C-alpha positions, 0 to 999 in steps of 0.5 A: 337287578343290576347287581345281577351284570356287576356280580356276573350273575343272571336275570330269570324273566317269567311272563307269558312267553318268557319263561312260563307263568309260575303257578301259584296257589289259588286264595281260599280256592278262588283268585291267585297272586298272579303278577304279569312278570317276575324278575329272578336275579341268580348269582353266580352260582345259579342261586335265586339271590332276590326278586322283584314283581311287576304288574303292568295294566292298560284299562278295560272298556266297555260297550263295542267297536265291532260294528264300526270296524266291520264298516269301515274295513268292508264300506270303508264307511265311519259310524259312531261305536260304542266304546268307552274306557271303564274308569270305575274299574280304577276303583273297583278292581286295579286299586285293590288289586295292587294293594293285596299283591303289594302286601303279599309281595312284602312277605317274601323275603327275597323281594327286598324292592316290592311291586312296580306297577306300570300303566299309562300315564292317564290310567296313571293320572286317575289312579293318583286322582282316585287316592287322593292325589301324590299328597296323599302318597308321600315318597319312600325309599325302596323296601319290600313294601313299596309299591312302584308308580311307574306311568309309559305314553308317546315319545318324541316329535310327530313320526312319519304316517304309518310309521310306530309312535315311541312309548318312554316313561314319563313319571314314576312314583315310591310309596308304600303299599300302608300309604296307598291302602290309607288313601284308598280307604279315606275317602272323600266323602259328599255333603249330607242327603246326596240321595234325597235330594236327588230324589226330591228333584226328580220327584218334584222338579217344579220346586228346583 
């Protein structure tokens, strides 16, 4: 997108609060191809020249912190909450979503750099772990089928109490949607009879 400045053009930003969300067709009546942000490069004449998409992901939680928050704010007491991180969502939703959106963007004539997937470093680590590690995702140059993994985390030294910790990019990895799809479908299976053995351990604990 630096080309826009070099050629006297501009960049239009589409997303929540910035240029509005783009209206896209639904997939067979349900779902959509929405991404969080679309950056569109305009040439010096104001014509659309190139676009790219950015998906920003954190992690869903399970349980609730409502009672803990209420106790802290009203009584200044710390009590346990039931909140946890829904790491299983990485497999169920996040990875299939970036594969699908990456494939859709590959069919866009003006999307020459693929999809950018931005997430906290722990989520990035868990995604790569679920895909079998970086060795299953060889590096490729930017192209329409690219998926650019971009992870961010807290950076810098300790800040004064009450100050905001700065965030910054800590790792990037560019591969292709094909390699992500291949790695996701190539599961490392456990040894045989795991269900059978679990049932036997439950039924006959004295034998184990």
